[in-house]
C-alpha positions as CSV (number, residue, x, y, z in Angstrom):
1,X,168.3,-55.7,208.1
2,X,168.2,-52.2,206.6
3,X,171.3,-50.4,206.1
4,X,171.4,-47.5,209.2
5,X,170.5,-44.5,206.8
6,X,168.4,-46.4,204.5
7,X,164.0,-45.7,205.2
8,X,163.5,-49.5,205.8
9,X,160.9,-50.7,204.0
10,X,157.2,-51.7,205.9
11,X,154.5,-53.6,206.0
12,X,151.7,-52.8,207.8
13,X,149.2,-55.4,208.1
14,X,145.5,-54.2,210.2
15,X,143.6,-56.4,212.7
16,X,140.3,-55.1,211.6
17,X,138.8,-57.0,214.6
18,X,140.4,-55.3,217.1
19,X,141.0,-52.1,215.5
20,X,139.1,-48.6,214.6
21,X,139.2,-46.7,211.6
22,X,138.7,-43.2,213.5
23,X,142.4,-42.7,214.3
24,X,143.6,-44.3,210.5
25,X,144.5,-41.0,209.9
26,X,147.0,-40.2,212.4
27,X,148.1,-44.0,212.7
28,X,149.0,-43.7,209.0
29,X,151.1,-40.4,209.9
30,X,153.4,-42.3,212.5
31,X,154.3,-45.5,209.9
32,X,155.5,-42.8,207.9
33,X,157.7,-42.1,210.7
34,X,159.7,-45.5,210.5
35,X,159.7,-46.5,206.7
36,X,157.8,-46.6,203.7
37,X,154.7,-48.9,204.4
38,X,155.1,-51.3,201.1
39,X,152.6,-53.8,202.2
40,X,149.6,-52.0,203.5
41,X,146.7,-55.5,204.2
42,X,143.8,-55.3,206.9
43,X,142.0,-58.1,207.7
44,X,138.5,-59.0,208.9
45,X,135.4,-60.5,207.6
46,X,133.8,-57.5,205.1
47,X,130.3,-59.0,205.2
48,X,130.3,-58.2,208.8
49,X,128.1,-55.4,209.5
50,X,130.9,-54.1,212.6
51,X,133.5,-53.2,209.8
52,X,131.6,-51.1,207.6
53,X,133.7,-48.0,208.9
54,X,136.9,-49.4,206.9
55,X,135.7,-48.8,204.0
56,X,136.3,-45.1,202.9
57,X,139.3,-45.2,204.9
58,X,140.4,-48.1,202.8
59,X,140.0,-46.5,199.8
60,X,141.6,-43.5,200.9
61,X,145.1,-44.8,202.5
62,X,144.8,-47.2,199.8
63,X,144.9,-50.3,202.7
64,X,144.3,-53.8,200.9
65,X,141.4,-55.8,202.7
66,X,141.2,-59.5,203.2
67,X,138.3,-61.1,203.8
68,X,138.3,-64.0,205.7
69,X,135.2,-65.7,206.5
70,X,134.3,-66.5,210.3
71,X,133.7,-70.3,209.8
72,X,132.8,-71.2,212.9
73,X,131.9,-68.8,216.1
74,X,134.5,-68.4,218.9
75,X,137.6,-68.9,217.0
76,X,139.6,-65.9,215.0
77,X,140.3,-66.9,211.5
78,X,141.7,-63.3,210.8
79,X,144.4,-63.7,213.1
80,X,145.4,-67.0,210.8
81,X,145.3,-65.4,207.8
82,X,147.5,-62.1,209.2
83,X,150.2,-64.2,211.0
84,X,150.2,-66.9,207.0
85,X,150.5,-63.6,205.2
86,X,153.2,-61.9,207.5
87,X,155.8,-65.0,208.0
88,X,155.3,-65.4,203.8
89,X,156.1,-61.7,204.4
90,X,159.1,-62.7,206.2
91,X,160.2,-65.4,204.1
92,X,160.0,-63.5,200.6
93,X,162.6,-60.9,201.7
94,X,161.1,-57.8,200.2
95,X,160.6,-56.1,203.9
96,X,163.5,-55.0,206.5
97,X,160.3,-54.5,209.2
98,X,156.4,-55.0,209.6
99,X,153.8,-52.5,211.7
100,X,150.8,-54.5,213.8
101,X,147.9,-52.8,214.3
102,X,145.9,-54.7,216.8
103,X,145.4,-55.0,220.6
104,X,145.2,-58.3,220.4
105,X,147.6,-60.7,222.5
106,X,148.3,-63.7,219.8
107,X,150.4,-61.3,218.2
108,X,153.0,-61.9,220.9
109,X,154.0,-64.6,219.2
110,X,154.6,-63.5,216.0
111,X,156.1,-60.3,216.9
112,X,158.7,-62.4,218.5
113,X,159.6,-64.5,215.5
114,X,159.5,-61.9,213.3
115,X,162.4,-60.1,215.7
116,X,164.1,-63.3,215.7
117,X,163.9,-63.1,211.9
118,X,165.3,-60.2,212.2
119,X,163.2,-57.2,211.3
120,X,161.8,-54.5,212.8
121,X,158.2,-55.3,214.4
122,X,156.2,-51.7,215.4
123,X,153.1,-52.5,217.2
124,X,149.9,-50.3,217.4
125,X,147.3,-50.7,219.6
126,X,145.1,-49.1,222.8
127,X,146.2,-49.0,226.3
128,X,144.2,-52.1,226.6
129,X,147.3,-54.0,224.7
130,X,148.6,-56.5,227.1
131,X,151.4,-56.5,228.3
132,X,153.4,-58.8,226.3
133,X,152.2,-58.4,223.1
134,X,153.8,-55.0,223.2
135,X,157.4,-55.9,225.4
136,X,157.1,-58.6,222.6
137,X,157.6,-55.3,219.4
138,X,160.8,-53.1,218.7
139,X,158.3,-50.4,219.4
140,X,154.6,-50.0,220.6
141,X,153.1,-47.3,220.3
142,X,149.1,-46.1,222.1
143,X,146.6,-44.8,219.0
144,X,145.0,-42.3,222.4
145,X,148.5,-41.2,222.1
146,X,148.8,-40.6,218.3
147,X,144.7,-38.9,217.9
148,X,143.6,-38.2,221.2
149,X,140.4,-36.7,222.2
150,X,139.4,-33.4,222.1
151,X,141.1,-30.6,223.9
152,X,139.1,-29.2,226.8
153,X,141.0,-26.3,226.2
154,X,143.0,-24.7,223.2
155,X,143.8,-22.2,220.7
156,X,142.2,-20.8,217.4
157,X,143.6,-18.5,215.6
158,X,146.4,-17.4,217.7
159,X,143.8,-16.6,221.2
160,X,143.8,-18.4,223.8
161,X,140.2,-20.1,224.4
162,X,138.3,-20.3,228.3
163,X,136.6,-23.3,229.0
164,X,135.5,-23.9,233.0
165,X,137.8,-26.1,235.3
166,X,138.5,-29.6,234.4
167,X,137.2,-32.4,236.5
168,X,139.9,-34.6,237.0
169,X,144.5,-34.4,237.1
170,X,143.7,-36.5,234.1
171,X,142.0,-34.2,232.3
172,X,144.2,-31.7,233.6
173,X,147.4,-32.9,232.7
174,X,145.9,-33.7,229.1
175,X,144.8,-30.5,228.9
176,X,148.3,-29.0,229.8
177,X,149.7,-31.3,227.2
178,X,147.8,-31.3,224.5
179,X,147.7,-26.8,225.3
180,X,152.2,-26.9,225.3
181,X,152.0,-29.3,221.4
182,X,149.8,-26.2,220.3
183,X,152.0,-23.7,221.4
184,X,155.0,-25.2,220.4
185,X,153.3,-25.7,216.7
186,X,152.2,-22.3,216.7
């Protein structure tokens, strides 16, 4: 395990089947708060059309795509490839912690095993992520918090923009939090 004052060396493992490329900039910024990502890998069947949105993001953030063909329907060979690499990295001894980017409960046992190996485990996924996976991590962050939808109102050039009333308590709370954060950063 890393010394308290030393930055952790992290392996970032992304499940492309269960993560979106849209918030990856915010995800990578969040990861930098925990340590230095020395391994950045993303797992998927890159011949599949639903993963095409990842190409530019991977190049921009120097994330290495790991090809894993879907050998049969109904089985997730991508998860298996990610798990095998995580165990190799665990036993290689070159990392202090892991970041698993997924909303898939299949990584619950992996997270538990990595922690048993005295490694920090950070999870990043959507709010739909099952409690079992979230609780198996030392810390779990929701992507919706990192990359919230555009605010209903905000500040531009120091001037408050007025918008029609927002409907629903969740939208009102989101607007208030966003406005407060923008005020504090100004």
